[in-house]
N, C-alpha and C positions, 0 to 999 in steps of 0.2 A: 225327284222328277224323272227318274229312269230306273229300269230294273229288267231282269230276265227271270222267267219262271216257266213252269210246266203246267199246261192246261189240265185240270182235273175234272171239269164238267163244262158242258155247253148248253145254252138255252135252246128251247124248241124252235125248230125251223132254221137254225143257224148252219150254214154250210161254209166250207173253206177252212174251218178250224176244227180240230178234234182233240179228244182226250189223249194226252201223252205228247202233244206238240210242244216243242221248245219255242217260246215266243219272247219278244222284247217290246218295250214301249218307252217313249220319252215324251215329256211335256205334261199337259193336263190330261186327267185330273192329278193334282199332287197327292202325295200320301204313300210313297214307295217304301217307307220304313215300316214294313209289316211282313209277317210270314205269309199272309193270305190277302188277296185283294179281289174285289169285284170291279170289272171294267167293261166298257162298251167294246164289242168285238172288233169294230173297225179301227180301233186305236192300236192294235197289236200287229206286229210283223213277225214272220217266221225267221228263226235264226238258223243259218246253214249248219249242217253237221260239222263242217270243217272249222267253225269258229268256236273257240273256247267260250263257254257261257260267262266266265268272269270278264274276259276281254269284251264280249258283247255288251255286258252290263255297263262297263266303264266307257264305252265309245258311243253309245246310242245318241245322247244329246249333243255332245261335242262334235261327233262325227257328222251327224245330219246338219248341224249348224255350219260346219266347214263346207259340206257339200253344197248347200244352197248359196253360200257366199261366193264360191269360186266357179260354180257350174250354172247358177241361175241368176242371182242378183247382178253380178258382173261376170261374164264368161271369160275366164283367164285362158289365154292362148299362147302358143309358142311365140317368142319374140317380145312379149309384154314384160314390163318391169313393174313389180308390185312392192308396196311398202306395208309391212305388217307390224303393228305395235304389239307389245307384250308377246314377242315371238316365242318365248319359252313357256307361255301359259298353256292351259289345257287345249283351248281352241287354237291359239296361235301356233302351237307345235304342229297340229294337224294341217293348218293352213300352209305353213312353210313346206311340209312334205308334199302336199297335194299340188301346190303351185309349182314347185320344182319339177314334179313328175309331169306336169302339163307343158313344161318347156319354158317357163317364165324365169326371168332373173329376179331373185328374191332378196329384198333388203329387210332386215328385221331390227327392231329396237328392243333392248333389254336393259336391266338395271345393274347386273353384276357380271363378273368374268366367268363365273360358273355357268350362269344362264347363257352367256355368249357361246360357250363351248357346246352346250346342248343345242342351241339354235343352229350352229354350224353343222352339227351332226344331223339335224333335221332338214338340212337342205338350204339354209340361208347362204347366199353367195357373199353377202356383205352384212356384217353385224355392227350395229352402232350402240355404244354404251352411252345412253342418253344423259346420264348424270355427269359424264366427263366431257361430252362434246355436244354441240348443237346439231340436232338431227336434220334440221332444214338445210344447214350449210353442207353437211355430209351428203345428203341426198342430191343436192345440187352438184356437188363434186362428182359423185358416182355416176350420175346421168349426164354429165357434161352440160348441165343447165337445161336439159330437156324436160326433166320431171318424170313422174311415174304415171302409168295409166290408171291405177287404182290404189287407194289407201284403205286398208282394213283396220279399223280403229275400235278397240273395246275399252279404251282408257277414258275418253270423253273430254272433260273440262280442261285438263292439263295439256292436251295435245293440239287443240286448235282454238285460236282467238283471232278475231277479225277486226277489232276496233282499237284504234289508238286514242284512248280517252284524252290524252294531253292535247292532241292536235285536232280531235274530233274528226279524224279521217278514217275512212274505211280502208283497211289494209289487209292483204292476205298474209297470214302468218301460220306457223304451226303446220298441221297436216295439209291444210288447203294450199299453202304455198309450195308444197311438194308436188302438186299435180301438174300435169302438162295440159295443154289446151283440150277442152272437152273431157277432162279427166273425171273419175268417179270417186267421191268421198263416201265411203260406206262405214257408218258408225253403228256398231251392233252391241255396244255396251258402254257403261260409264263408271268404271271403277274409281275414278278420281272425282266423280260428281257430274251432274248434268251440264253439258256445254252451254255457254251463253247463246242467246238468240243470234242467228246469222242473217244479216240483212241480205235481201235478194240481190242488191247491187254489188255485194261482195262476190257473189257467184258470177256475175256478169263480166268481171275482170278477165276471166278465162273461159266463159261459157261452161262453167262447171256443173256437175250433177251431184246432188247431195241427197242421201237416203238414210233412213233409220229403219231397217227391216227387222222382222222377227221370224223365227222358224215356223211358227204356227200358220203364218200367212202363205208359206210356200209348201205346206203339206195339208192343204185344205181338203182335197179329195183323197179317196182311198188309193187311186192310181199314183198321185203325187207322193204320198207317204211311202208306198211300196217301192217306187222308183228311187227315191232319196235313200231309203235304208239299204236297198239292194246295191247301190253304188258304193256305199260305205263298206258293207260286208265284202263286196268284191275286191275293193282296194286293200282291205285288211288281209283277206285271204291271199292276195297276190304279193303281199309284202310291201306295197306302196305306202301304206300307213302303218306305223308302229305305235302301239299304245303302251305306255309305261304304267303298269299296275304295281306300285312299289309297296303298298300296304294293304292288308286285309284284316278285318276285325269281326268277331262274332257280333251278331245283331244286338245282343244284350249289352255290348260295350260301345254302343253308338255315341253315348255322351263322351266317353274317353276319346273316341275318334275325332269328335268335334273339338275337344280340348287340345288335342295334338295339332289339329289344323290351325287353330287360333294361335298356338304357340310356335308355329312354323317348324314343327317337328316332322312334317310329312313332305313328300315330293311326288309328283306324278298323280295318278289316280288312286283313290282310296275306295275299297269295296267292302261293304258289309255283307256278311253271310249269315243266314239264320242258324241259330244254335242247333247243333246236332249234324250240321253239314259243313263244318268248318275245316277247311284246309287239308283234307285227307286225300285229295286227288280222285275221289270216287263220288263226287257230289251228284252228278247226273244219275248214276246207277242207283244210288241210295234213294234219290227222290222218286225215280220211276217206280221202284219197288213199293215205296210207301203209297204212292198215288193209286196203285191198284186197289188197295183196300179202301182208300178214301173215295175213289170213284164208285165202288160198289155201294158205299153208303149213300152217295149222292143219287145214284140210280134208284135205290130203294125209296129214298125220300121223295123223289119226283113221282114214283109210281103211287105212293100214298097220297100225293097232292096232284094227281093227274088233272083234276078239273079246276084246280086253283088258278087264279090269275097270276101268271108268271111273266115278268118282263121279257119280251122277245129278244133274241140276239144277246143272250147272256152266257157267261162262262164262269166256271169255278176254277180258280188257279191256285197253284201253290208256288210261292216265290222261291227262286234259287239264290239270286244275288241282287240286292239293291246295290248300286255302285256309287263311286265318287262322293260318298257322303251326301249326295244330292241326287243320286241316281237310283232307279229301282224299276222293277218290271210291272207293268199293268196290262190289263186286257179289256177290250170293249165288253163290258160287263162280264168279266172273268174273275175268278179268284185263283191266286196261285201262290206257290211258295216263293218268296223272293227275299232280296236284301232290302230291308226297310229304309224308308227315306223320311226326311225331316218331319213332316207334319202329321204323321200317322198315328202316333200313340194316343192322342186325344180322341181319335175317331174309332178306336177299337170296339167300344161298346156299341156304337151305332152300326159299325160294320157287321157285328155279330147279329144284330137285329135284322139287317137287310138279308144276310145270308140265310137266316132261319125262314124269313118270309119267302125267299126264292126257292130254297132247296129242302126245307124242313129242318128238323132238329139235327 
């Protein structure tokens, strides 16, 4: 669902993107696990020269998610106290860093002491080992009973329950109990399962706000997408956000990368790199050189098919890095060299057909 790549061709009438541009994308359409991709041009964003493409590939989806959570869904400000569940996770780590930089007091929950150390390093002022202590009690102690302005929760079912089945009473517990009056409960994932339904009367106990946002609804327009990505890259470039890319694999070893993930052999982000561009420190240089000959072929193909019906706003891209074993680069009908992502292999034949229709053999 995210990747970084180099544009190798653009469709007729398309402006703002050109051959040789380093671009990134995150979200729909899925299919980043591929060497080349055709995408709508409005879905890609430029990657600043100061940002390593591997870092860009690994931070796109998680970084933009963190941005809309702390800058749009609920605007974290200096003096706020925030609770972040799974504080050492991919998004949780960035949320801790970003909220800290904005001047908030950050409370994070984690499962192990090793993750607690990472959360501390990422800016958590208070870290709660939720397997050893009740996080509601600890949050109450840390805030002197006042609660937090916002809870960012990607865990779901295990972190908030509101019904006491024995007494048939509606009670605030879990994450909801950690909020202060008029606090915001932001659930953006459910790793432990979908939360039980929340009666409106439970929210009335503190006039709480409950939302289940998604990134795609905060990057609907081109301007929203560019602004969101720009803030992410700016903060990465300034050192506000640190991304841990601890593992890279050749694209051909995507299955092994997933096996290592399942067996908990990885930490931080995992990036897939197309074979032939693997880990030599000159990925961009090599890719640009290859793209010159590829682009000449695309231009020739388009000349031969000058009168053919070609979808407007299309681009031919060559992917550099699909990342996080769920990340990869795509472009608004672009094809590029990238690091492949999950659901791509089954689509390769269809992709080849589309590419031939658009650009010739």
